[in-house]
C-alpha positions in Angstrom: 106.2 117.8 117.6 104.5 115.9 114.8 103.6 112.3 115.8 103.5 109.4 113.3 102.7 105.7 113.2 104.7 103.6 110.7 103.0 100.6 109.1 105.4 98.3 107.1 105.8 94.5 107.1 109.7 94.8 107.3 111.0 95.6 110.8 114.3 97.0 109.4 112.4 99.5 107.2 110.3 100.6 110.2 113.3 101.1 112.3 115.3 102.9 109.6 112.5 105.3 108.8 111.8 105.8 112.5 115.4 106.7 113.2 115.6 109.1 110.4 112.3 110.8 111.4 113.5 111.1 115.0 116.6 113.0 113.8 114.3 115.4 111.9 112.3 116.0 115.0 109.3 113.8 114.2 108.2 111.4 116.9 107.3 107.8 116.1 104.5 106.8 118.5 103.8 103.4 117.1 104.8 100.7 114.6 102.8 97.8 113.0 103.7 95.0 110.6 100.3 94.9 108.9 96.9 96.6 108.7 95.2 94.6 111.3 97.7 95.5 114.0 97.9 99.0 112.7 94.2 99.8 113.4 94.5 99.3 117.2 97.8 101.1 117.4 96.4 104.1 115.5 93.4 104.2 117.8 95.7 104.1 120.9 98.4 106.5 119.7 96.2 109.1 117.9 99.0 110.1 115.5 99.1 113.2 113.3 100.0 111.1 110.3 100.2 107.4 109.4 103.0 106.2 107.1 101.6 103.2 105.3 103.2 100.5 103.0 100.9 99.1 100.3 102.1 95.5 99.8 101.9 93.6 103.1 100.9 90.0 103.9 97.2 89.4 104.7 96.1 93.0 105.6 97.6 95.3 103.0 97.6 99.0 102.5 94.3 99.3 100.7 92.6 97.1 103.3 94.0 99.4 106.0 92.7 102.5 104.3 89.2 101.0 103.8 89.1 99.8 107.4 90.0 103.3 108.6 87.2 104.7 106.6 84.7 102.0 107.7 85.5 102.9 111.4 85.4 106.6 110.6 89.0 107.1 111.9 90.0 110.4 110.4 93.8 110.4 110.3 95.9 111.6 107.3 97.6 108.6 105.6 100.8 109.0 103.6 101.5 105.9 101.5 105.2 105.2 101.4 106.0 102.3 99.1 108.3 100.9 96.5 105.4 100.3 94.1 104.5 102.9 91.5 101.8 100.9 89.7 99.1 103.2 88.4 96.2 101.0 89.6 97.8 100.8 93.1 98.1 104.6 93.3 94.5 105.1 92.3 93.2 102.4 94.6 95.1 104.0 97.5 93.8 107.5 96.8 90.2 106.3 96.2 90.4 104.5 99.6 91.3 107.7 101.3 95.1 108.2 101.3 96.0 111.8 101.3 99.5 111.3 100.0 101.6 108.9 97.9 105.4 108.8 97.9 107.9 106.2 96.7 110.7 105.0 99.1 113.4 106.6 97.0 112.6 110.0 98.4 115.1 112.0 100.4 114.6 112.6 104.2 113.8 116.2 103.5 111.1 115.2 101.0 109.6 112.7 103.5 109.6 115.1 106.4 108.1 117.8 104.2 105.4 115.5 103.1 104.6 114.4 106.7 104.3 118.0 107.7 102.1 118.9 104.7 99.6 116.1 105.7 99.8 117.0 109.3 98.8 120.5 108.4 95.8 119.3 106.4 97.3 119.2 102.9 97.7 116.5 100.3 100.7 115.3 98.3 101.3 113.0 95.4 104.8 112.3 94.1 105.2 114.5 91.0 106.6 111.6 89.0 103.3 109.8 89.4 101.0 112.7 88.5 101.0 112.5 84.7 100.5 108.7 84.6 97.7 109.0 87.2 96.0 111.6 85.1 96.1 109.4 82.0 94.7 106.5 84.1 91.9 108.6 85.5 90.9 109.8 82.0 90.7 106.3 80.7 88.7 104.9 83.7 85.6 105.7 85.7 85.1 108.9 87.7 86.9 108.6 91.0 83.9 110.3 92.7 81.8 107.3 91.8 79.7 106.2 88.8 76.6 107.9 90.2 78.3 111.2 90.9 76.7 114.2 89.2 78.6 116.1 86.4 81.0 118.6 87.8 79.6 122.1 87.9 81.8 125.0 86.6 84.4 126.2 89.0 85.2 129.9 89.3 88.7 131.1 88.5 89.4 131.6 92.2 88.2 128.1 93.0 90.5 126.7 90.3 93.4 128.6 91.8 92.6 127.2 95.3 92.3 123.6 93.9 95.5 123.8 92.0 97.4 124.7 95.2 95.6 122.0 97.1 96.6 119.5 94.4 100.2 120.7 94.9 100.1 119.9 98.6 99.3 123.3 100.1 97.5 123.4 103.5 94.7 125.9 104.0 97.0 128.4 105.7 99.5 128.2 102.8 96.8 128.6 100.2 95.6 131.7 102.1 99.1 133.2 102.2 99.7 132.4 98.5 96.5 134.0 97.3 96.4 136.8 99.9 93.1 135.5 101.3 91.8 134.9 104.8 92.0 131.3 105.9 88.2 131.3 106.4 87.7 132.4 102.8 89.8 129.5 101.6 87.7 127.1 103.7 84.6 128.6 102.1 86.1 128.1 98.6 86.9 124.5 99.4 83.4 123.8 100.7 82.1 125.1 97.4 84.6 123.1 95.4 83.6 119.8 97.2 79.9 120.6 96.5 80.4 121.4 92.9 82.6 118.3 92.2 80.5 115.9 94.3 83.6 115.1 96.2 83.8 113.8 99.8 87.2 115.3 100.7 90.1 117.2 99.3 91.9 114.3 97.8 88.8 113.1 96.0 88.2 116.6 94.8 91.7 116.7 93.2 91.1 113.3 91.6 87.7 114.4 90.2 89.1 117.7 88.9 92.0 115.8 87.1 89.5 113.4 85.6 87.3 116.3 84.4 90.3 118.2 83.0 89.6 121.1 85.3 93.2 121.7 86.4 94.7 121.9 82.9 
């Protein structure tokens, strides 16, 4: 059973999402009302995925993501919020979020997203993708201002990265492209090196910024 921690400043929202996830067979192992409380709960509960709101008093979603990185806590974070502001989306992804959904999603979409992240994938709400791409092209490289220019990706590496950008886990990429999972991991390692990216999400952002997925 997939285990999640819910971080949202509204108790009713936490309870509602938790009840729906339980019906879908996903176990809620912890709740927190802000980022400061969330860190300790995440350390204690060791969830498979964290559901994180962005706008919270004092310690918000971006602070929480940055604190997880600072402490080297490697847990997939799915942002679940009502805010679809371009800057907020980019801030969350740059801070390490592996998924971003709006709270108007259906239960099936939410549970699917949770499972995708638990399996190692990434997911961004399709409605946000075009706007995010425009924002990336008009701003600095998400890999950092000192990142080297992206090296040319092979056709196969582009295929792998396109599927990763669509939320596929390694196993699903392997099945879609009729490859061994180890081969997919090798391609991803090469992609990260060529793009100067620290992880899968950052690689997708860098590739979108460079126009490599068009």
